[in-house]
N, C-alpha and C positions, 0 to 999 in steps of 0.2 A: 244501777243506772242503765238506761236503754242505749244500745249502740246507735250512733248517728248514721243516718242515711241521707244520700244526696242524689238527685236525679235531674238531668238536663232534658228539656222538652222543647221541640220546635213546633210552633203553630203555623201551618202552611195552608194554602188554598188560593183560588183565584181572587181577584179584587172584589171587594164588597160582599163577602159572605159573613162578615161579623167577627173576624179574627181579633181585631183590637178591642171590640166590645167584650169579647170573651175574656181576654187577658185582664182588662180593667175590672171585670166582675170577679175574677178569681183573686186578684190581688187586693181588691176592696178600695182601690183609689184609681183616679184617672191618670195613668202614666203613658197611655198611647192614644193619640188623637183619633177622632172618628168623624165620619161624614157619610152621606149616601153616595158620594162620588168616588170612583176608583182612583188609584194612585195616592190615596191619602197617606198611607204609611210608606215611607221611603227608606227608612233606616232600620238597623238592627235595634229593637227595643227589648230590654231585659226586664222581666217582672219576677220578683222573688217572693216566695211565700214559705214560711217555716211554721210547721204545725208539730209541736212537741219535738220528737227526735228526727223528723223527716223534713228536709229542705228541698223544695221544688223550684227549679230555675227555668222559667219559661222564656222563650225568645219569640216575639211577634215579628213575623217576616213580611216584607212587601208582597203584594199580590203578584203572581207570575204574569209578566207582560207577554201577550201573544205575538206582538210584532215589535220587538225591541230595536227600534231604529236609532234612537238617540243614545248618547253615552250614558245618560241618567238611567234609561230603561235597561241597558245592558248591565250597568252596575247593579240594579235592583235584582235582576235575574241571577247574576253571579253570586250575589249575597245570599239568595235563597239556597242555591246549590251548595255553597260553602257551609251554611248553617246545618242543613239536613244531614251532612256527612259527619257532623261533630256532636251528635246528641245521643241520648239513651233511648228516646222514644219520639215518634213523630205524631202530632195530632193534625190530621187532615180534615179541615172544616169545609163542608158543603152546605148548600141551602136546601131546606126541605122542599121537595117537589120541583126542583129546578137544577138538574144536572146538565151542564151544557159543554160546549167545546173547550171552554177555559178549564173546567174541571177535568176533562179528558186529558188535557195537556199536563196537568199536575200528576195525574195517574201515570202518564208515560215517563215522568221524571222520577217517580217513586217505585215503579214496578221491579227494578233491579236492586232495590235497597234491601239489605239484610237487617235493617233496624225495625223493631216492632212498630206497627202503625195502628193508631186508634182513629177510627172514623167517627167524626162528630157531625151529626145532622142538626144544624142550627135552624132557628126561626120556626120551630114547630108550632109556636103560638099563632103563626099566620095561616096555618092549615085548618080550615073550618071542618072538614070531614077527616077525622083522625084515622078512619078505616083505610084511607089511601096510603098511609105511611108504611104499612106492612109490605105491600107489593113493591113499593119504592125501595125499601130496605133490602128486600130480596134481590132486586135488580142490582143494587150497589154492591152486594156481597160477591157478585161475579167479577167485579172490577179488580180487586186485589185480595190477598189473604190477610184480612184485618185481624189484629189481635183482639179488638173489641169494637163494637158499634154502639154509640151512645147518642140517642136523640135528646136534644135539649133546647132551651131558649135562654141565650145569654142575656137578652134584654129583660126578660121576666124572671130571671134567676130560677129557672126550673130545670132540674137535671144536672146542674153544674157540680153539685156536691158529689154526684155519682161518678163524674169524670175525675174529680180530684181524688176520690178514694181508689179508683182503679190505678191512677198514676202513682199514688203513694205506695200501693201494694207492689208496684214494679220497681221501686227504688232500691238500688244496690247499697250495701254497707260502704259508707264513704264519709269522710269528714266534711262538715259544712264549709262552704266557701265564702259565705257572707254572714254578717251579724243577724241575730234572730229578728231584729226590728227593721232591717233593710228591705225595701220593696223594689228598688231599681238601682242600676249602676250609672244611670244618666245624671248629668249635672243639672242644677237649676237653670243655668243658661240655656241648655238644650231644651229643657221642658218649656221655658218661656218662648223660645223661637217656634216650637211646635204649636203652642197655644195660639200665637199670632197667625200662623199658617192655617190652623184649623178654622179660625174665624173668617179669614179671607176665602178659604175653600167653601165655607157654608154660605157666605154672602154673595159671592160672585157667580155669574152665570156661565154656562157653556164650558169652553175649553180653558178659559183664563186661569183657573187655579193651578193647572198643570204647567203653566208658563212662568211660574214665580217660585222664589225661594226666600227664606228669611234668615238674616244673620244678625246676631246680637253684637253691637259694637261697644256699648257701655253697659256695665252692670255694677252699680255702686250701692253697696249695702250700708245703711246708716242705722242709728239706734232704733228709730221708730218708722223708717221708710226705706224704700229701695228706688233708685233712679235707674231707668232702663231706656236705652236708645236702640231701636230695632230698624234695620235696613231691609226693605223689601226689594228684591231684585227681579226685574222682568225683562222680556226680550225686546219689546217695541215701545216707542213713545205713546202709541194709541192705548196700550195696556196700562201704562202709567196714568194716563188721563182717566181711564175707567176706575182704577183703584182709588184715586184721589176723590173722584166724584164731583158733582156740581157744588161749587163753593166749599170743597173739602169735606162734604157731608159723609161720603162713604168711608173715607179714612178715619174720620172722627168716630163713626159708629163702630167700626172694627176695633179701634183703639179702646173704646169704652167697654165693649164686651170682653176683649182680651184682658184688660186691666182687672175686671171683676174676677175672672178665673185665676189670674196670677196672684191676686191678693189672698185667695183661698189657700194657695200652696206655700206662700212665703210668710203669711201671718202678719203682714205689715201693710201700711199704706204704700201704694205704688204710683210713681210718676213715670208714665210711659210716653215716649216720643217716637213716632213712626215717620219715616220718610221713604220715598221710592226712587230707585235708580234704574236706568236702562242699561242692560249689559247684554248686548246681542249674542245669541247662541250659547248662553251660559250652560244650558242643559246638555249641550253636545260637545263640551270641552272639559277634559279630565282635570286640567289645571284649575279651571273655574270651580268644578265640583269639589275639588280638594279644599280650595279656599272657603267654600261655603259649608264645609264640615262633613262632606261625604267621604266615607272611608275607602276611597279607591286604592290607596296604597296597601291595604290589607288583602287585596285580591290577587 
C-alpha cells in the first residue's frame, strides 16, 4: 500500500489573472466564481483533489489590492498574507505578456518567503506569436528564485496537468485531511451566495459589483426541491434601483441565471427569491463584514 501524501498550495496573484479559473480546472468543478472584473474572489476558497495516494489542497486567494482603503480590501490582503505563510508551496499566477505593477507588488510580498514558489504563466492561448514567450519567461526568472516555471492555459486546459504533476512530486508524506471524494470545504449555502454574486458581477456595469454582497437568509431542502432566499446588500438607494432594474427585469434575469447554476450543484429544482437591502458603508465596517460571512475574526 502506498504511503499517503498531502500538500497545501496557495494560488496567489493580482486580480484577474485567472486564479479561480485555474482552481476550477484542477478540481474539475466550479467551486470558485469567475468574471473578467477584479475583486471577484473575496474569500478563502479551498479546492481539494486526491489522485491515488496524493491529496492536493489548493487555496484560491483574493487578488492583492494595491490601495486597500476599505475594511473589505484590508481583510482581503490580510487573508492572502495569512494563507501564504501556512502552505507547503505557493503558485504565483501571472498573465502571459502582461507583467505590471500589481504583479510587482505580489513579488514584493513573496521575495522574503522561504516557501517554494511555482510561477504559472497563464493565458498563453491569447499569445499569437509564441516566440515572444521565451524572452518574457527569461525576464520573469529575474524576479524571484522560482522552483518551477510553467506556462499554461487554464481556460483551454493546456499545461495544467504538468503543474499538477510538479505539485504532486513535491508532496510530503502526510495523512490525508479530507475524504477522497471531497472537492471543497465550503458549504452549499456559501456556494449559492457566491453564484448569485457572480451573476450580479457579470451583469452589472462599472463599479457596482464591488459595492454589493450576498447573504443567504433561508436555505430549506425538501425531497425534490430547495427553497432559497438571498439578500443582496448594497451601499446606496441608487444601487438598489439599478440592481432591481426597470420593472424588476435585472433582478429577474440575475435570479434566472443563478437558479440554473444552483440547480446543477444541488441536483434538485430550486425556488430562488432575491431581494435588495441598502446598508450604507457595509464594506468598511468589520461588524458588517462579520455578519456577511467574512472571516475577520480569524485574522
